C-alpha positions in Angstrom: 86.1 80.0 179.2 88.1 78.5 182.0 89.6 80.8 184.7 93.2 81.6 184.2 95.9 84.0 185.2 98.9 85.1 183.2 102.3 86.7 183.7 105.3 85.0 185.3 105.2 86.9 188.7 101.4 86.6 189.1 101.6 82.9 188.5 104.5 82.5 190.9 102.6 84.4 193.6 99.5 82.4 193.0 101.3 79.1 193.5 103.0 80.5 196.7 99.6 81.6 198.0 98.2 78.0 197.7 95.9 78.6 194.7 94.5 75.4 193.2 96.2 75.4 189.8 95.4 72.8 187.2 98.3 73.3 184.9 100.8 76.0 183.7 101.5 76.6 180.0 105.0 78.0 179.5 106.5 79.3 176.2 109.0 76.7 174.9 112.1 78.9 174.8 111.5 80.9 178.0 114.8 81.3 180.0 115.1 83.6 183.0 115.6 83.6 186.8 111.9 84.0 187.3 111.3 81.0 185.0 113.7 78.9 187.0 111.8 79.9 190.2 108.5 78.9 188.5 109.8 75.5 187.5 111.1 74.9 191.0 107.8 75.9 192.6 105.8 73.8 190.1 107.9 70.7 191.0 107.5 71.4 194.7 103.7 71.8 194.5 103.3 69.0 191.9 101.8 71.2 189.3 101.7 70.1 185.7 103.9 72.2 183.4 103.4 72.1 179.6 105.9 73.7 177.2 103.9 75.3 174.3 104.5 77.6 171.3 104.0 81.3 171.7 101.0 81.1 169.3 99.1 78.9 171.7 99.5 81.4 174.5 98.5 84.3 172.2 95.3 82.4 171.4 94.4 82.2 175.1 95.0 85.9 175.8 96.1 88.9 173.8 97.4 90.6 176.9 101.1 90.6 178.0 101.3 87.0 179.3 105.1 87.1 179.4 105.1 83.5 178.1 103.2 82.0 181.0 99.5 81.2 181.5 98.1 79.2 184.4 94.7 77.6 184.5 93.0 77.5 187.8 91.3 74.2 189.0 87.6 74.1 189.2 88.0 72.0 192.4 90.5 71.2 195.1 92.2 67.9 194.3 92.6 65.2 197.0 95.6 63.1 197.8 94.9 59.4 197.5 97.2 58.6 200.4 95.1 60.9 202.7 91.7 59.9 201.3 92.0 56.1 201.6 92.3 56.0 205.4 89.5 58.6 205.7 87.2 56.3 203.6 87.9 53.4 205.9 87.2 55.6 209.0 83.7 56.4 207.5 82.7 52.8 208.1 81.5 52.2 204.5 83.1 49.7 202.2 85.0 52.0 199.8 84.5 52.0 196.0 86.9 54.0 193.8 86.9 54.5 190.1 90.4 54.8 188.5 90.5 56.5 185.0 93.7 55.6 183.3 94.2 58.2 180.6 90.6 59.3 179.7 91.1 62.2 177.2 87.6 63.2 176.1 86.0 65.7 178.4 82.5 64.5 177.6 83.4 60.9 178.6 85.0 62.1 181.8 82.0 64.2 182.7 79.6 61.4 181.9 81.6 58.9 184.0 81.8 61.4 186.9 78.0 61.9 186.8 77.5 58.1 187.0 80.0 57.9 189.8 78.1 60.5 191.8 74.7 58.9 191.2 76.1 55.4 192.2 77.7 56.6 195.4 81.3 56.1 194.3 83.7 57.2 197.0 86.3 58.9 194.7 87.7 59.2 191.2 91.5 58.8 190.5 93.1 60.4 187.4 96.7 60.9 186.3 98.5 64.3 186.3 99.5 63.9 182.7 97.9 62.4 179.6 94.4 62.9 180.9 91.6 65.4 181.0 91.5 67.4 184.2 88.7 69.0 186.2 88.1 72.2 184.3 84.9 74.2 183.7 83.9 72.1 180.7 84.3 68.9 182.7 82.2 70.2 185.6 79.5 71.3 183.2 79.4 68.0 181.4 79.2 66.1 184.7 76.1 68.2 185.6 78.1 69.5 188.6 78.9 66.0 189.9 82.7 66.8 190.0 82.0 69.5 192.6 80.7 66.9 195.1 82.8 63.8 194.5 86.5 63.7 195.6 89.0 63.6 192.7 92.6 62.5 193.3 95.2 63.4 190.7 98.2 61.2 191.0 101.7 61.6 189.4 102.0 57.8 188.9 98.9 55.6 188.2 101.0 52.5 188.7 102.0 53.6 192.2 98.4 54.7 192.9 97.1 51.2 192.0 99.8 49.5 194.0 98.8 51.8 197.0 95.2 50.6 196.7 96.3 47.0 196.5 98.5 47.4 199.6 95.5 48.9 201.4 93.2 46.0 200.9 91.4 47.0 197.6 90.5 44.5 194.9 91.5 46.2 191.7 89.3 45.2 188.8 90.4 46.3 185.3 87.9 46.3 182.5 89.5 45.2 179.2 88.6 43.5 176.0 91.7 41.3 176.6 90.0 39.5 179.5 88.2 36.2 179.4 86.4 36.6 182.7 82.9 38.1 182.7 82.6 41.4 184.5 79.9 40.0 186.8 82.2 37.3 188.3 84.4 39.2 190.8 83.2 39.9 194.4 82.5 43.6 194.5 81.3 43.6 198.1 84.9 44.1 199.3 86.8 47.4 199.0 86.9 47.8 195.3 88.7 49.9 192.6 87.4 49.7 189.1 89.9 50.7 186.4 88.8 52.1 183.0 91.3 52.9 180.2 92.0 55.3 177.5 89.5 55.6 174.7 91.9 54.3 172.1 94.6 52.3 173.8 92.8 51.0 176.9 94.4 50.4 180.3 98.2 50.4 180.4 100.0 47.1 180.4 101.7 47.9 183.7 98.4 48.3 185.5 96.8 45.2 183.8 99.8 43.1 185.1 99.2 44.1 188.8 95.4 44.1 188.8 93.5 41.7 191.0 91.2 40.7 188.1 90.7 41.4 184.4 87.1 41.4 183.3 85.3 42.0 180.0 81.8 43.1 179.1 80.2 40.8 176.5 79.7 42.2 173.1 77.8 40.7 170.2 77.8 43.4 167.5 80.2 44.4 164.8 81.7 47.6 166.2 83.9 45.8 168.6 84.0 48.2 171.6 81.7 50.2 173.8 82.1 53.9 174.5 84.2 54.1 177.7 81.5 56.1 179.6 78.9 53.4 178.8 81.3 50.6 179.8 82.1 52.5 183.0 78.4 52.8 183.8 77.9 49.0 183.3 80.9 48.2 185.6 79.8 50.8 188.3 76.3 49.5 188.5 77.4 45.9 188.8 79.2 47.0 192.0 76.0 48.7 193.1 73.9 45.6 192.2 76.1 43.2 194.2 76.2 45.5 197.2 72.4 46.1 197.2 71.8 42.3 197.1 74.1 42.0 200.1 72.1 44.7 201.9 75.2 46.9 202.1 75.2 50.6 202.8 76.0 52.5 199.6 76.6 55.9 201.1 
């Protein structure tokens, strides 16, 4: 079970104290001065709020939750705008993996484990419409999520534009591409984008990407599991950088 706190005042005080909160579940029809304060604080601290039925909260805890349950993050999230300059200062050509709406915790954990093994600099995920770094994700990643920086951004489009503006080549893996995944130059600062298990990468990100690439497939199923595809993409970066005698970590 993931760590959580409940009750409107305890959650408010936790936010004020700087606790790393993953998301807050709030009863749909809650309406009070304390609730208004909680909404304001969540907006200020960029904490995800989800309106849910009373029954969902009751399933989480049978105690007096007062219509509010907050899940604590298993990690401290990084800000991409702070991390990017730090990576350049480290003197290593940065390599970031952007996950645009991965929803399966097992896929997320598997990708994070591959990222850690391959020396990926950081992982970027969206605040909404994605798995987050909870206890299950940490376990599935074999602990990798405790050692690799994770940035959770309110706008993936803005995050990708920020990477482009800071000299990154943004390579999106999509079945819509005609270019083979081995063709781009991955020895430059690189961000690999992997999309949602069902819908793939959003059109807005595809439009601004430096390159669109595809992994060749010859069977009848039509698509690879996203964690497998991510592993192929990630290790192509490693392969090119090793051939160029580049430092990975």
